[in-house]
PDB file of N, CA, C and O in Angstrom:
ATOM      1  N   MET A   1     -22.262  -2.583  -6.504  1.00  0.00           N
ATOM      2  CA  MET A   1     -22.018  -1.286  -6.289  1.00  0.00           C
ATOM      3  C   MET A   1     -20.418  -1.030  -5.954  1.00  0.00           C
ATOM      4  O   MET A   1     -20.005  -1.844  -5.128  1.00  0.00           O
ATOM      5  N   LYS A   2     -19.377  -0.034  -6.433  1.00  0.00           N
ATOM      6  CA  LYS A   2     -18.306   0.153  -6.095  1.00  0.00           C
ATOM      7  C   LYS A   2     -18.312   1.150  -4.962  1.00  0.00           C
ATOM      8  O   LYS A   2     -19.297   1.885  -4.885  1.00  0.00           O
ATOM      9  N   HIS A   3     -17.531   1.250  -4.241  1.00  0.00           N
ATOM     10  CA  HIS A   3     -17.204   2.094  -3.129  1.00  0.00           C
ATOM     11  C   HIS A   3     -16.159   2.705  -3.387  1.00  0.00           C
ATOM     12  O   HIS A   3     -15.389   2.101  -4.134  1.00  0.00           O
ATOM     13  N   PRO A   4     -15.766   3.959  -2.943  1.00  0.00           N
ATOM     14  CA  PRO A   4     -14.334   4.584  -3.478  1.00  0.00           C
ATOM     15  C   PRO A   4     -13.442   4.292  -2.038  1.00  0.00           C
ATOM     16  O   PRO A   4     -13.953   4.341  -0.919  1.00  0.00           O
ATOM     17  N   THR A   5     -11.904   3.956  -2.324  1.00  0.00           N
ATOM     18  CA  THR A   5     -11.365   3.636  -1.252  1.00  0.00           C
ATOM     19  C   THR A   5     -10.984   4.617  -0.405  1.00  0.00           C
ATOM     20  O   THR A   5     -10.956   5.771  -0.833  1.00  0.00           O
ATOM     21  N   THR A   6     -10.715   4.404   0.607  1.00  0.00           N
ATOM     22  CA  THR A   6     -10.362   5.621   2.110  1.00  0.00           C
ATOM     23  C   THR A   6      -9.525   5.069   2.949  1.00  0.00           C
ATOM     24  O   THR A   6      -9.276   3.900   3.241  1.00  0.00           O
ATOM     25  N   ARG A   7      -9.067   6.237   3.346  1.00  0.00           N
ATOM     26  CA  ARG A   7      -7.724   5.678   4.256  1.00  0.00           C
ATOM     27  C   ARG A   7      -8.052   4.671   5.206  1.00  0.00           C
ATOM     28  O   ARG A   7      -7.374   3.644   5.235  1.00  0.00           O
ATOM     29  N   TRP A   8      -8.964   4.829   5.953  1.00  0.00           N
ATOM     30  CA  TRP A   8     -10.021   3.485   6.747  1.00  0.00           C
ATOM     31  C   TRP A   8      -9.419   2.793   6.319  1.00  0.00           C
ATOM     32  O   TRP A   8      -8.332   2.441   6.777  1.00  0.00           O
ATOM     33  N   GLN A   9     -10.033   2.306   5.123  1.00  0.00           N
ATOM     34  CA  GLN A   9     -10.254   0.792   4.518  1.00  0.00           C
ATOM     35  C   GLN A   9      -8.844   0.159   4.194  1.00  0.00           C
ATOM     36  O   GLN A   9      -8.586  -1.044   4.194  1.00  0.00           O
ATOM     37  N   ILE A  10      -7.778   1.447   3.854  1.00  0.00           N
ATOM     38  CA  ILE A  10      -6.753   0.936   3.600  1.00  0.00           C
ATOM     39  C   ILE A  10      -5.891   0.753   4.545  1.00  0.00           C
ATOM     40  O   ILE A  10      -4.978  -0.020   4.255  1.00  0.00           O
ATOM     41  N   ALA A  11      -5.875   1.248   5.673  1.00  0.00           N
ATOM     42  CA  ALA A  11      -5.588   1.325   7.157  1.00  0.00           C
ATOM     43  C   ALA A  11      -5.870  -0.322   7.815  1.00  0.00           C
ATOM     44  O   ALA A  11      -5.027  -1.090   8.277  1.00  0.00           O
ATOM     45  N   MET A  12      -7.373  -0.528   7.665  1.00  0.00           N
ATOM     46  CA  MET A  12      -8.018  -1.848   8.001  1.00  0.00           C
ATOM     47  C   MET A  12      -7.144  -2.885   7.212  1.00  0.00           C
ATOM     48  O   MET A  12      -6.748  -3.934   7.722  1.00  0.00           O
ATOM     49  N   GLY A  13      -6.910  -2.549   6.084  1.00  0.00           N
ATOM     50  CA  GLY A  13      -6.571  -4.049   5.137  1.00  0.00           C
ATOM     51  C   GLY A  13      -5.420  -4.269   5.391  1.00  0.00           C
ATOM     52  O   GLY A  13      -4.937  -5.376   5.152  1.00  0.00           O
ATOM     53  N   SER A  14      -4.588  -3.115   6.023  1.00  0.00           N
ATOM     54  CA  SER A  14      -2.799  -3.243   6.332  1.00  0.00           C
ATOM     55  C   SER A  14      -2.999  -3.935   7.571  1.00  0.00           C
ATOM     56  O   SER A  14      -2.210  -4.867   7.729  1.00  0.00           O
ATOM     57  N   LEU A  15      -3.846  -3.746   8.519  1.00  0.00           N
ATOM     58  CA  LEU A  15      -3.750  -4.308   9.745  1.00  0.00           C
ATOM     59  C   LEU A  15      -4.399  -5.648   9.811  1.00  0.00           C
ATOM     60  O   LEU A  15      -4.234  -6.383  10.784  1.00  0.00           O
ATOM     61  N   ILE A  16      -5.221  -6.012   8.666  1.00  0.00           N
ATOM     62  CA  ILE A  16      -5.641  -7.481   8.441  1.00  0.00           C
ATOM     63  C   ILE A  16      -4.344  -8.024   7.789  1.00  0.00           C
ATOM     64  O   ILE A  16      -3.972  -8.964   8.491  1.00  0.00           O
ATOM     65  N   ALA A  17      -3.596  -7.861   6.872  1.00  0.00           N
ATOM     66  CA  ALA A  17      -2.566  -8.451   6.505  1.00  0.00           C
ATOM     67  C   ALA A  17      -1.717  -8.948   7.586  1.00  0.00           C
ATOM     68  O   ALA A  17      -1.443 -10.125   7.821  1.00  0.00           O
ATOM     69  N   LEU A  18      -1.256  -7.682   8.346  1.00  0.00           N
ATOM     70  CA  LEU A  18      -0.414  -7.982   9.385  1.00  0.00           C
ATOM     71  C   LEU A  18      -0.619  -8.843  10.055  1.00  0.00           C
ATOM     72  O   LEU A  18       0.243  -9.702  10.237  1.00  0.00           O
ATOM     73  N   SER A  19      -1.883  -8.899  10.669  1.00  0.00           N
ATOM     74  CA  SER A  19      -2.603  -9.987  11.610  1.00  0.00           C
ATOM     75  C   SER A  19      -2.741 -11.490  11.000  1.00  0.00           C
ATOM     76  O   SER A  19      -2.745 -12.523  11.670  1.00  0.00           O
ATOM     77  N   LEU A  20      -2.828 -11.412   9.897  1.00  0.00           N
ATOM     78  CA  LEU A  20      -2.487 -12.833   9.508  1.00  0.00           C
ATOM     79  C   LEU A  20      -1.454 -13.518   8.976  1.00  0.00           C
ATOM     80  O   LEU A  20      -1.365 -14.684   8.591  1.00  0.00           O
ATOM     81  N   ALA A  21      -0.401 -12.289   9.026  1.00  0.00           N
ATOM     82  CA  ALA A  21       0.937 -12.701   9.150  1.00  0.00           C
ATOM     83  C   ALA A  21       1.307 -13.994   9.744  1.00  0.00           C
ATOM     84  O   ALA A  21       1.807 -14.968   9.183  1.00  0.00           O
ATOM     85  N   GLY A  22       0.897 -13.798  11.274  1.00  0.00           N
ATOM     86  CA  GLY A  22       1.711 -14.474  12.033  1.00  0.00           C
ATOM     87  C   GLY A  22       1.154 -13.984  13.383  1.00  0.00           C
ATOM     88  O   GLY A  22       0.365 -13.047  13.509  1.00  0.00           O
ATOM     89  N   THR A  23       1.746 -14.854  14.534  1.00  0.00           N
ATOM     90  CA  THR A  23       1.208 -14.044  15.915  1.00  0.00           C
ATOM     91  C   THR A  23       2.305 -13.483  16.362  1.00  0.00           C
ATOM     92  O   THR A  23       3.446 -13.848  16.079  1.00  0.00           O
ATOM     93  N   ALA A  24       1.898 -12.278  17.310  1.00  0.00           N
ATOM     94  CA  ALA A  24       3.227 -11.632  17.874  1.00  0.00           C
ATOM     95  C   ALA A  24       3.351 -11.868  18.982  1.00  0.00           C
ATOM     96  O   ALA A  24       2.438 -11.903  19.808  1.00  0.00           O
ATOM     97  N   THR A  25       4.658 -12.093  19.204  1.00  0.00           N
ATOM     98  CA  THR A  25       4.995 -12.208  20.565  1.00  0.00           C
ATOM     99  C   THR A  25       6.234 -11.458  21.229  1.00  0.00           C
ATOM    100  O   THR A  25       7.187 -11.195  20.495  1.00  0.00           O
ATOM    101  N   ALA A  26       6.274 -11.146  22.391  1.00  0.00           N
ATOM    102  CA  ALA A  26       7.135 -10.053  22.714  1.00  0.00           C
ATOM    103  C   ALA A  26       8.596 -10.605  22.815  1.00  0.00           C
ATOM    104  O   ALA A  26       8.913 -11.710  23.254  1.00  0.00           O
ATOM    105  N   ALA A  27       9.329  -9.753  22.388  1.00  0.00           N
ATOM    106  CA  ALA A  27      10.922  -9.655  22.017  1.00  0.00           C
ATOM    107  C   ALA A  27      11.604  -8.792  22.575  1.00  0.00           C
ATOM    108  O   ALA A  27      11.182  -7.913  23.326  1.00  0.00           O
ATOM    109  N   THR A  28      12.945  -9.024  22.175  1.00  0.00           N
ATOM    110  CA  THR A  28      14.055  -7.661  22.668  1.00  0.00           C
ATOM    111  C   THR A  28      14.646  -7.666  21.249  1.00  0.00           C
ATOM    112  O   THR A  28      15.005  -8.653  20.607  1.00  0.00           O
ATOM    113  N   VAL A  29      14.676  -6.447  20.902  1.00  0.00           N
ATOM    114  CA  VAL A  29      15.492  -5.951  19.652  1.00  0.00           C
ATOM    115  C   VAL A  29      16.588  -5.031  19.541  1.00  0.00           C
ATOM    116  O   VAL A  29      16.514  -3.890  20.000  1.00  0.00           O
ATOM    117  N   ALA A  30      17.623  -5.485  18.941  1.00  0.00           N
ATOM    118  CA  ALA A  30      18.554  -4.503  19.330  1.00  0.00           C
ATOM    119  C   ALA A  30      19.226  -4.014  17.580  1.00  0.00           C
ATOM    120  O   ALA A  30      19.652  -4.864  16.798  1.00  0.00           O
ATOM    121  N   VAL A  31      19.185  -2.591  17.277  1.00  0.00           N
ATOM    122  CA  VAL A  31      19.003  -1.899  16.231  1.00  0.00           C
ATOM    123  C   VAL A  31      20.394  -1.218  15.956  1.00  0.00           C
ATOM    124  O   VAL A  31      20.624  -0.287  16.729  1.00  0.00           O
ATOM    125  N   ASP A  32      21.220  -1.437  15.170  1.00  0.00           N
ATOM    126  CA  ASP A  32      22.438  -0.971  14.872  1.00  0.00           C
ATOM    127  C   ASP A  32      22.336  -0.381  13.326  1.00  0.00           C
ATOM    128  O   ASP A  32      22.413  -1.021  12.277  1.00  0.00           O
ATOM    129  N   VAL A  33      22.112   1.227  13.538  1.00  0.00           N
ATOM    130  CA  VAL A  33      22.032   1.718  12.467  1.00  0.00           C
ATOM    131  C   VAL A  33      23.204   2.072  11.469  1.00  0.00           C
ATOM    132  O   VAL A  33      23.143   2.692  10.408  1.00  0.00           O
ATOM    133  N   GLY A  34      24.290   1.503  12.107  1.00  0.00           N
ATOM    134  CA  GLY A  34      25.412   1.671  11.201  1.00  0.00           C
ATOM    135  C   GLY A  34      25.692   0.082  10.553  1.00  0.00           C
ATOM    136  O   GLY A  34      26.726  -0.252   9.976  1.00  0.00           O
ATOM    137  N   THR A  35      24.877  -0.514  10.724  1.00  0.00           N
ATOM    138  CA  THR A  35      24.907  -1.910   9.944  1.00  0.00           C
ATOM    139  C   THR A  35      23.498  -1.956   8.897  1.00  0.00           C
ATOM    140  O   THR A  35      22.324  -1.874   9.260  1.00  0.00           O
ATOM    141  N   THR A  36      23.951  -2.091   7.692  1.00  0.00           N
ATOM    142  CA  THR A  36      23.255  -2.726   6.692  1.00  0.00           C
ATOM    143  C   THR A  36      23.112  -3.897   6.265  1.00  0.00           C
ATOM    144  O   THR A  36      24.003  -4.402   5.582  1.00  0.00           O
ATOM    145  N   TYR A  37      21.885  -4.626   6.597  1.00  0.00           N
ATOM    146  CA  TYR A  37      21.762  -6.112   6.193  1.00  0.00           C
ATOM    147  C   TYR A  37      20.525  -6.528   4.661  1.00  0.00           C
ATOM    148  O   TYR A  37      20.346  -7.647   4.178  1.00  0.00           O
ATOM    149  N   GLN A  38      19.900  -5.287   4.247  1.00  0.00           N
ATOM    150  CA  GLN A  38      19.188  -5.386   3.492  1.00  0.00           C
ATOM    151  C   GLN A  38      18.792  -4.044   3.275  1.00  0.00           C
ATOM    152  O   GLN A  38      18.330  -3.301   4.140  1.00  0.00           O
ATOM    153  N   LYS A  39      19.040  -3.691   1.784  1.00  0.00           N
ATOM    154  CA  LYS A  39      18.339  -2.497   1.359  1.00  0.00           C
ATOM    155  C   LYS A  39      16.931  -2.665   0.752  1.00  0.00           C
ATOM    156  O   LYS A  39      16.810  -3.662   0.041  1.00  0.00           O
ATOM    157  N   ILE A  40      15.805  -1.854   0.902  1.00  0.00           N
ATOM    158  CA  ILE A  40      14.810  -1.688   0.553  1.00  0.00           C
ATOM    159  C   ILE A  40      14.742  -0.794  -0.701  1.00  0.00           C
ATOM    160  O   ILE A  40      15.096   0.380  -0.594  1.00  0.00           O
ATOM    161  N   SER A  41      14.406  -1.168  -1.621  1.00  0.00           N
ATOM    162  CA  SER A  41      14.290  -0.233  -2.839  1.00  0.00           C
ATOM    163  C   SER A  41      13.034   0.721  -2.980  1.00  0.00           C
ATOM    164  O   SER A  41      13.104   1.833  -3.503  1.00  0.00           O
ATOM    165  N   GLY A  42      11.777   0.122  -2.414  1.00  0.00           N
ATOM    166  CA  GLY A  42      10.433   0.447  -2.642  1.00  0.00           C
ATOM    167  C   GLY A  42       9.665  -0.101  -1.741  1.00  0.00           C
ATOM    168  O   GLY A  42       9.901  -1.215  -1.274  1.00  0.00           O
ATOM    169  N   PHE A  43       8.579   0.684  -1.372  1.00  0.00           N
ATOM    170  CA  PHE A  43       7.412   0.380  -0.648  1.00  0.00           C
ATOM    171  C   PHE A  43       6.324   0.692  -1.146  1.00  0.00           C
ATOM    172  O   PHE A  43       6.235   1.807  -1.660  1.00  0.00           O
ATOM    173  N   GLY A  44       4.961  -0.366  -1.139  1.00  0.00           N
ATOM    174  CA  GLY A  44       3.929   0.208  -1.755  1.00  0.00           C
ATOM    175  C   GLY A  44       2.704  -0.083  -1.132  1.00  0.00           C
ATOM    176  O   GLY A  44       2.728  -0.497   0.027  1.00  0.00           O
ATOM    177  N   SER A  45       1.624   0.071  -1.726  1.00  0.00           N
ATOM    178  CA  SER A  45       0.364  -0.620  -1.596  1.00  0.00           C
ATOM    179  C   SER A  45      -0.541  -1.275  -2.821  1.00  0.00           C
ATOM    180  O   SER A  45       0.022  -1.208  -3.913  1.00  0.00           O
ATOM    181  N   SER A  46      -1.648  -1.802  -2.822  1.00  0.00           N
ATOM    182  CA  SER A  46      -2.309  -1.970  -3.930  1.00  0.00           C
ATOM    183  C   SER A  46      -3.610  -1.581  -3.725  1.00  0.00           C
ATOM    184  O   SER A  46      -4.142  -1.827  -2.643  1.00  0.00           O
ATOM    185  N   THR A  47      -4.329  -0.892  -4.784  1.00  0.00           N
ATOM    186  CA  THR A  47      -5.676  -0.273  -4.942  1.00  0.00           C
ATOM    187  C   THR A  47      -6.431  -1.646  -5.585  1.00  0.00           C
ATOM    188  O   THR A  47      -7.554  -1.288  -5.938  1.00  0.00           O
ATOM    189  N   ALA A  48      -6.254  -2.924  -5.835  1.00  0.00           N
ATOM    190  CA  ALA A  48      -6.752  -3.953  -6.402  1.00  0.00           C
ATOM    191  C   ALA A  48      -8.498  -3.763  -6.622  1.00  0.00           C
ATOM    192  O   ALA A  48      -9.347  -3.681  -5.735  1.00  0.00           O
ATOM    193  N   TRP A  49      -8.672  -3.732  -7.955  1.00  0.00           N
ATOM    194  CA  TRP A  49     -10.530  -3.825  -7.680  1.00  0.00           C
ATOM    195  C   TRP A  49     -11.225  -2.442  -7.271  1.00  0.00           C
ATOM    196  O   TRP A  49     -12.437  -2.282  -7.128  1.00  0.00           O
ATOM    197  N   SER A  50     -10.100  -1.349  -7.092  1.00  0.00           N
ATOM    198  CA  SER A  50     -10.850   0.325  -6.566  1.00  0.00           C
ATOM    199  C   SER A  50     -10.659   0.916  -8.042  1.00  0.00           C
ATOM    200  O   SER A  50      -9.616   0.733  -8.669  1.00  0.00           O
ATOM    201  N   SER A  51     -11.742   1.638  -8.549  1.00  0.00           N
ATOM    202  CA  SER A  51     -11.935   2.142  -9.530  1.00  0.00           C
ATOM    203  C   SER A  51     -11.416   3.922  -9.403  1.00  0.00           C
ATOM    204  O   SER A  51     -11.023   4.583 -10.363  1.00  0.00           O
ATOM    205  N   THR A  52     -11.505   4.276  -8.406  1.00  0.00           N
ATOM    206  CA  THR A  52     -11.245   5.817  -7.778  1.00  0.00           C
ATOM    207  C   THR A  52     -10.881   5.889  -6.500  1.00  0.00           C
ATOM    208  O   THR A  52     -11.240   5.282  -5.491  1.00  0.00           O
ATOM    209  N   MET A  53      -9.945   6.911  -6.757  1.00  0.00           N
ATOM    210  CA  MET A  53      -9.275   7.725  -5.586  1.00  0.00           C
ATOM    211  C   MET A  53      -9.177   8.957  -5.395  1.00  0.00           C
ATOM    212  O   MET A  53      -8.793   9.602  -6.371  1.00  0.00           O
ATOM    213  N   SER A  54      -9.430   9.606  -4.308  1.00  0.00           N
ATOM    214  CA  SER A  54      -9.550  11.030  -4.358  1.00  0.00           C
ATOM    215  C   SER A  54      -8.028  11.596  -4.209  1.00  0.00           C
ATOM    216  O   SER A  54      -7.097  10.992  -3.676  1.00  0.00           O
ATOM    217  N   ALA A  55      -7.987  12.831  -4.772  1.00  0.00           N
ATOM    218  CA  ALA A  55      -6.408  13.326  -4.986  1.00  0.00           C
ATOM    219  C   ALA A  55      -5.926  13.404  -3.244  1.00  0.00           C
ATOM    220  O   ALA A  55      -4.760  13.392  -2.849  1.00  0.00           O
ATOM    221  N   ALA A  56      -6.992  13.472  -2.494  1.00  0.00           N
ATOM    222  CA  ALA A  56      -6.093  13.736  -1.295  1.00  0.00           C
ATOM    223  C   ALA A  56      -5.668  12.404  -0.818  1.00  0.00           C
ATOM    224  O   ALA A  56      -4.682  12.329  -0.084  1.00  0.00           O
ATOM    225  N   ASP A  57      -6.314  11.356  -1.164  1.00  0.00           N
ATOM    226  CA  ASP A  57      -5.831  10.065  -0.549  1.00  0.00           C
ATOM    227  C   ASP A  57      -4.680   9.454  -1.583  1.00  0.00           C
ATOM    228  O   ASP A  57      -4.356   8.269  -1.494  1.00  0.00           O
ATOM    229  N   ALA A  58      -4.123  10.282  -2.507  1.00  0.00           N
ATOM    230  CA  ALA A  58      -3.378   9.600  -3.486  1.00  0.00           C
ATOM    231  C   ALA A  58      -2.440  10.697  -2.849  1.00  0.00           C
ATOM    232  O   ALA A  58      -1.371  10.129  -3.071  1.00  0.00           O
ATOM    233  N   ASP A  59      -2.196  11.507  -2.410  1.00  0.00           N
ATOM    234  CA  ASP A  59      -1.119  12.321  -2.161  1.00  0.00           C
ATOM    235  C   ASP A  59      -0.878  11.570  -0.153  1.00  0.00           C
ATOM    236  O   ASP A  59       0.262  11.382   0.271  1.00  0.00           O
ATOM    237  N   TYR A  60      -1.820  11.347   0.517  1.00  0.00           N
ATOM    238  CA  TYR A  60      -1.633  10.738   1.580  1.00  0.00           C
ATOM    239  C   TYR A  60      -0.787   9.534   1.461  1.00  0.00           C
ATOM    240  O   TYR A  60       0.188   9.425   2.204  1.00  0.00           O
ATOM    241  N   LEU A  61      -1.070   8.614   0.588  1.00  0.00           N
ATOM    242  CA  LEU A  61      -0.033   7.510   0.111  1.00  0.00           C
ATOM    243  C   LEU A  61       1.195   7.810  -0.201  1.00  0.00           C
ATOM    244  O   LEU A  61       2.148   7.445   0.487  1.00  0.00           O
ATOM    245  N   TRP A  62       1.338   8.724  -1.606  1.00  0.00           N
ATOM    246  CA  TRP A  62       2.525   8.665  -2.281  1.00  0.00           C
ATOM    247  C   TRP A  62       3.501   9.970  -2.326  1.00  0.00           C
ATOM    248  O   TRP A  62       4.665   9.911  -2.721  1.00  0.00           O
ATOM    249  N   SER A  63       2.834  11.207  -1.844  1.00  0.00           N
ATOM    250  CA  SER A  63       3.408  12.203  -1.779  1.00  0.00           C
ATOM    251  C   SER A  63       4.835  12.063  -0.497  1.00  0.00           C
ATOM    252  O   SER A  63       4.834  11.582   0.637  1.00  0.00           O
ATOM    253  N   THR A  64       5.906  12.701  -1.289  1.00  0.00           N
ATOM    254  CA  THR A  64       7.039  12.360  -0.066  1.00  0.00           C
ATOM    255  C   THR A  64       6.970  13.868   0.877  1.00  0.00           C
ATOM    256  O   THR A  64       7.562  14.055   1.940  1.00  0.00           O
ATOM    257  N   THR A  65       6.323  14.583   0.355  1.00  0.00           N
ATOM    258  CA  THR A  65       6.541  15.570   1.866  1.00  0.00           C
ATOM    259  C   THR A  65       5.016  15.922   2.564  1.00  0.00           C
ATOM    260  O   THR A  65       4.926  16.701   3.512  1.00  0.00           O
ATOM    261  N   THR A  66       4.017  15.345   2.055  1.00  0.00           N
ATOM    262  CA  THR A  66       2.677  15.358   3.098  1.00  0.00           C
ATOM    263  C   THR A  66       1.873  13.725   3.587  1.00  0.00           C
ATOM    264  O   THR A  66       0.920  13.439   4.313  1.00  0.00           O
ATOM    265  N   GLY A  67       2.749  13.009   2.831  1.00  0.00           N
ATOM    266  CA  GLY A  67       2.229  11.737   2.949  1.00  0.00           C
ATOM    267  C   GLY A  67       3.224  10.534   3.462  1.00  0.00           C
ATOM    268  O   GLY A  67       4.233  10.677   4.153  1.00  0.00           O
ATOM    269  N   ALA A  68       2.678   9.313   2.945  1.00  0.00           N
ATOM    270  CA  ALA A  68       4.010   8.002   3.381  1.00  0.00           C
ATOM    271  C   ALA A  68       4.855   8.260   2.335  1.00  0.00           C
ATOM    272  O   ALA A  68       5.952   7.739   2.533  1.00  0.00           O
ATOM    273  N   GLY A  69       4.790   8.792   1.413  1.00  0.00           N
ATOM    274  CA  GLY A  69       6.121   8.342   0.372  1.00  0.00           C
ATOM    275  C   GLY A  69       6.077   7.308  -0.071  1.00  0.00           C
ATOM    276  O   GLY A  69       7.216   6.890  -0.281  1.00  0.00           O
ATOM    277  N   LEU A  70       4.947   6.294  -0.476  1.00  0.00           N
ATOM    278  CA  LEU A  70       5.170   5.122  -1.042  1.00  0.00           C
ATOM    279  C   LEU A  70       5.991   5.410  -2.370  1.00  0.00           C
ATOM    280  O   LEU A  70       6.385   6.527  -2.702  1.00  0.00           O
ATOM    281  N   THR A  71       6.157   4.418  -2.968  1.00  0.00           N
ATOM    282  CA  THR A  71       7.123   4.493  -4.294  1.00  0.00           C
ATOM    283  C   THR A  71       6.191   3.102  -5.170  1.00  0.00           C
ATOM    284  O   THR A  71       6.025   3.293  -6.375  1.00  0.00           O
ATOM    285  N   LEU A  72       5.821   2.245  -4.788  1.00  0.00           N
ATOM    286  CA  LEU A  72       5.200   1.348  -5.487  1.00  0.00           C
ATOM    287  C   LEU A  72       3.771   0.809  -5.408  1.00  0.00           C
ATOM    288  O   LEU A  72       3.326   0.430  -4.324  1.00  0.00           O
ATOM    289  N   HIS A  73       3.034   0.763  -6.535  1.00  0.00           N
ATOM    290  CA  HIS A  73       1.561   0.692  -6.632  1.00  0.00           C
ATOM    291  C   HIS A  73       0.984  -0.309  -7.567  1.00  0.00           C
ATOM    292  O   HIS A  73       1.066  -0.199  -8.790  1.00  0.00           O
ATOM    293  N   ARG A  74       0.275  -1.491  -6.821  1.00  0.00           N
ATOM    294  CA  ARG A  74       0.059  -2.677  -7.402  1.00  0.00           C
ATOM    295  C   ARG A  74      -1.328  -2.685  -7.759  1.00  0.00           C
ATOM    296  O   ARG A  74      -2.113  -2.761  -6.813  1.00  0.00           O
ATOM    297  N   ILE A  75      -1.832  -2.618  -8.988  1.00  0.00           N
ATOM    298  CA  ILE A  75      -3.100  -2.533  -9.450  1.00  0.00           C
ATOM    299  C   ILE A  75      -3.356  -3.912 -10.059  1.00  0.00           C
ATOM    300  O   ILE A  75      -2.429  -4.690 -10.287  1.00  0.00           O
ATOM    301  N   HIS A  76      -5.188  -4.317 -10.429  1.00  0.00           N
ATOM    302  CA  HIS A  76      -5.625  -5.362 -10.919  1.00  0.00           C
ATOM    303  C   HIS A  76      -5.853  -5.239 -12.082  1.00  0.00           C
ATOM    304  O   HIS A  76      -6.371  -4.192 -12.470  1.00  0.00           O
ATOM    305  N   ILE A  77      -5.577  -6.131 -12.866  1.00  0.00           N
ATOM    306  CA  ILE A  77      -5.458  -6.621 -14.682  1.00  0.00           C
ATOM    307  C   ILE A  77      -5.839  -7.450 -14.883  1.00  0.00           C
ATOM    308  O   ILE A  77      -5.345  -8.528 -14.556  1.00  0.00           O
ATOM    309  N   ASP A  78      -7.105  -7.265 -15.640  1.00  0.00           N
ATOM    310  CA  ASP A  78      -8.011  -8.407 -15.900  1.00  0.00           C
ATOM    311  C   ASP A  78      -7.232  -9.681 -16.980  1.00  0.00           C
ATOM    312  O   ASP A  78      -6.608  -9.461 -18.018  1.00  0.00           O
ATOM    313  N   ASP A  79      -7.471 -10.810 -16.437  1.00  0.00           N
ATOM    314  CA  ASP A  79      -6.383 -11.651 -17.241  1.00  0.00           C
ATOM    315  C   ASP A  79      -7.291 -11.853 -18.931  1.00  0.00           C
ATOM    316  O   ASP A  79      -6.600 -12.123 -19.913  1.00  0.00           O
ATOM    317  N   ALA A  80      -8.571 -11.717 -19.060  1.00  0.00           N
ATOM    318  CA  ALA A  80      -8.841 -12.022 -20.006  1.00  0.00           C
ATOM    319  C   ALA A  80      -8.893 -11.015 -21.147  1.00  0.00           C
ATOM    320  O   ALA A  80      -9.227 -11.460 -22.245  1.00  0.00           O
ATOM    321  N   ASN A  81      -8.573  -9.547 -21.025  1.00  0.00           N
ATOM    322  CA  ASN A  81      -8.268  -8.675 -21.696  1.00  0.00           C
ATOM    323  C   ASN A  81      -7.361  -7.417 -21.562  1.00  0.00           C
ATOM    324  O   ASN A  81      -7.342  -6.404 -22.261  1.00  0.00           O
ATOM    325  N   GLY A  82      -6.700  -7.714 -20.599  1.00  0.00           N
ATOM    326  CA  GLY A  82      -5.326  -7.217 -19.887  1.00  0.00           C
ATOM    327  C   GLY A  82      -6.042  -5.570 -19.560  1.00  0.00           C
ATOM    328  O   GLY A  82      -5.305  -4.671 -19.157  1.00  0.00           O
ATOM    329  N   SER A  83      -7.038  -5.412 -19.715  1.00  0.00           N
ATOM    330  CA  SER A  83      -7.700  -3.934 -19.042  1.00  0.00           C
ATOM    331  C   SER A  83      -7.798  -4.169 -17.690  1.00  0.00           C
ATOM    332  O   SER A  83      -7.883  -5.240 -17.091  1.00  0.00           O
ATOM    333  N   THR A  84      -7.765  -2.425 -17.062  1.00  0.00           N
ATOM    334  CA  THR A  84      -7.747  -2.487 -15.550  1.00  0.00           C
ATOM    335  C   THR A  84      -9.057  -1.167 -15.347  1.00  0.00           C
ATOM    336  O   THR A  84      -9.189  -0.244 -16.151  1.00  0.00           O
ATOM    337  N   SER A  85      -9.756  -1.321 -14.340  1.00  0.00           N
ATOM    338  CA  SER A  85     -10.632  -0.097 -14.186  1.00  0.00           C
ATOM    339  C   SER A  85      -9.482   0.956 -13.178  1.00  0.00           C
ATOM    340  O   SER A  85     -10.090   1.961 -12.810  1.00  0.00           O
ATOM    341  N   GLU A  86      -8.444   0.942 -12.826  1.00  0.00           N
ATOM    342  CA  GLU A  86      -7.816   1.247 -11.899  1.00  0.00           C
ATOM    343  C   GLU A  86      -6.609   2.420 -12.812  1.00  0.00           C
ATOM    344  O   GLU A  86      -5.560   2.837 -12.321  1.00  0.00           O
ATOM    345  N   LEU A  87      -6.987   2.659 -13.816  1.00  0.00           N
ATOM    346  CA  LEU A  87      -6.194   3.156 -14.831  1.00  0.00           C
ATOM    347  C   LEU A  87      -5.894   4.579 -14.116  1.00  0.00           C
ATOM    348  O   LEU A  87      -4.776   4.922 -13.734  1.00  0.00           O
ATOM    349  N   ALA A  88      -7.105   5.371 -13.995  1.00  0.00           N
ATOM    350  CA  ALA A  88      -7.080   6.690 -13.094  1.00  0.00           C
ATOM    351  C   ALA A  88      -6.246   7.000 -12.175  1.00  0.00           C
ATOM    352  O   ALA A  88      -5.592   8.043 -12.199  1.00  0.00           O
ATOM    353  N   ILE A  89      -6.148   5.767 -10.889  1.00  0.00           N
ATOM    354  CA  ILE A  89      -5.442   5.931  -9.811  1.00  0.00           C
ATOM    355  C   ILE A  89      -4.015   5.601 -10.253  1.00  0.00           C
ATOM    356  O   ILE A  89      -3.134   6.163  -9.603  1.00  0.00           O
ATOM    357  N   ALA A  90      -3.651   4.828 -11.193  1.00  0.00           N
ATOM    358  CA  ALA A  90      -2.482   4.413 -11.706  1.00  0.00           C
ATOM    359  C   ALA A  90      -1.713   5.786 -12.576  1.00  0.00           C
ATOM    360  O   ALA A  90      -0.498   5.892 -12.744  1.00  0.00           O
ATOM    361  N   LYS A  91      -2.675   6.686 -13.019  1.00  0.00           N
ATOM    362  CA  LYS A  91      -1.976   7.705 -13.478  1.00  0.00           C
ATOM    363  C   LYS A  91      -1.585   8.822 -12.535  1.00  0.00           C
ATOM    364  O   LYS A  91      -0.932   9.780 -12.950  1.00  0.00           O
TER     365      LYS A  91
END
């Protein structure tokens, strides 16, 4: 049985991914907003293996006025036949 993706699941997935990336240690950081080292052209999330998402959750992620303003969306595409259960989310 599939469960719809919730904001909580998305947040927890991000938290787990960040925690698996390495161990955090205290550090001092100096930020110079006048210097560009790398331009980021997009930021996104994945809904792999989810088949539904509410309009409110979609706005929470992709709206540039009321949400996070994400610009990239990764979906799961079946290797065998090229289909996806996430077509509605992708649209």
